[in-house]
N, C-alpha and C positions, 0 to 999 in steps of 0.2 A: 504493500500501498504507499502511495508516495503521496507524500502533503506541501500543498504549496504554499509558502511564505508569501507574504508582501510587504514591501518597507511600510512601517507607517506611515511615512510621511506622502505614501502612493494617494492617498484623497486633494492633499496640497497641489502635489506636480501636476495629478489629474484638471483640478480647478485650474491653476495659473495655465496650463497647455492651453486650456478650452478659453480663456480670457484673449489671450493671444492670438489663438485662431478669429475670432469675432475681430479683434481689432484691425487685422489681417484684410477680413471679410469689409470692415469698415473702410476701409481708404483702398479695396480694391478699385473701385471707380474715382477714386480720388484723382484730377488734372495734376499733373508736378507743380504747376505753379501753385493751385489753390492749397498744398500740404504746407501752407502757410498763411493762409486766409486768415486775419484777426477781425471776426465779428464784433461790432462792440458787446461786451460784457460779456465775450467768449476768453478768457485768461489763457489756455494753453492750446495750441494746434497741435496738428501732425504728426508736423517734421519734428517737433520738439517732444512731444509726448514717446513716442520711438525710442530718440534720444536719451531722453529720461529715464526708459526703465532699460534701456538697455545700460546705462549709467546705473542704476541702483542695484542690476545683475553683477556687474562689476563689485562693485563696494559691499555688497551679501557675500561674493562669492571669497574677499580676501578675509573675513571672518571665518570659512568652512575650507581654510586651502588651496585657494585658487588665486595664482601668480597675475598680476593687472595684464591686460592685451591691450585695451582700447589707447587711443592715442594722451597723449602727456595732456592736451587740451578739455579732454571728454566733462569731469568732473568741472571745470567752471562752466561749462557750456551748457552741458544739461544736470548737471546737480542739485543739490536744495538750496536757493536763491536765485538761482539764473532765471534770465525771462526769455521768454518766446522771443524772437527778432521777425520782423516780415519780410524778410529779406530771403527770398529762394535759395541767391548764392551762396549764404551764410550756414547750407546744413547739406548734406550727402543727399545723393537722389533718391527717389522711394526707393526704388530695387535695392540697392545698396545699403541703406537704411535698415531696408526690413531683413537684409541677407546678415546685418551686424546684428542685428536682436534676434533672426533664429539661431545667429552663433552663440550667443552668450544664454539662447537659453538652454541650446543643448548643452552648452560648459555647467550651466547650474545644475540641471539633471542629473549628468551623468554624478557632478559632485556629491550631491545631496542622498544619489540613490548609493552611493558607497559609506554613509554616515552609518554607523550602530548607534544603539541606543542612549551610549554613554559618551559617544561626541555630541548627540542632538541637547541633551539634557545637563551639559557644560552653559557654567554664566555665560553670559554674552559680554566679550570681553571689555567693552567700555561701561564701566560705570556708568555715566553719565544718558546711560541708557536702558538699564535695566528698570525701570518704574516700567516704560514699557516692554521690552526685551528682556525679561527676568532668563532668558534660555536662549541658547545658537535655536532651539525648536520652536519657540515665540518670536525670534527673529524670520523664521525662514515664512515660515505660517503668515506673517502680519505682510512679511516685505509683497510673499508670492500670490498674496490672494488678494489682501485688503489693500496694500497699496496700487496693486495691478489694477484689480476691478474698477478703483475708484479712477483711475485714467482712462482706461477702457470705456467709464460712464461719460468721462470729460468728452471722449470724442463723439459720440454719439447725440451729445447734447450741440455739439460744434457740428455736426452733420444740419441738424434742423437749422440750425442759425445761419448755415450756407445755403440752406436750400435744397440740399440735395435729397433728391428719392430714399423715403422709407427705406429702412433694411427686409428684407424678405422675412428675418425671424426675428426673435428678442433676443435678448441677453438674457440667460435664465440660469 
């Protein structure tokens, strides 16, 4: 009799993948010049959101032993406190940005799948974040599910403000 075990964060990785797939669907019909559109009252456009989620993967990856792989200026361009620019020339092409996001996703998923329960339950290394992330498991869950989904939701609001056609499915 064979038993199949699943990684304890499999639901988190599933939700992360689902959210990123929905993000990709939401920008599939967006023209490159529109990727930086900034309708009134909408703070984040797709070009910035894609870069920001990619940045979050690298920052979180550092907590679980992944060496940095993004260009040196990535955190200043897409990290906390950065601001989206309305200049398409300030961003990689949509295809390249989405490829970088897919690479970041692959790196995070592969690394998380190697973590055992002991590694997941280690205290978060930066004490100043421990109220939010008591353990590495908490950080992975919040960033991969909560943070990612929040930004994917921003793209839904952005699409409406840009008067783009409604998606054929909801993000459930």
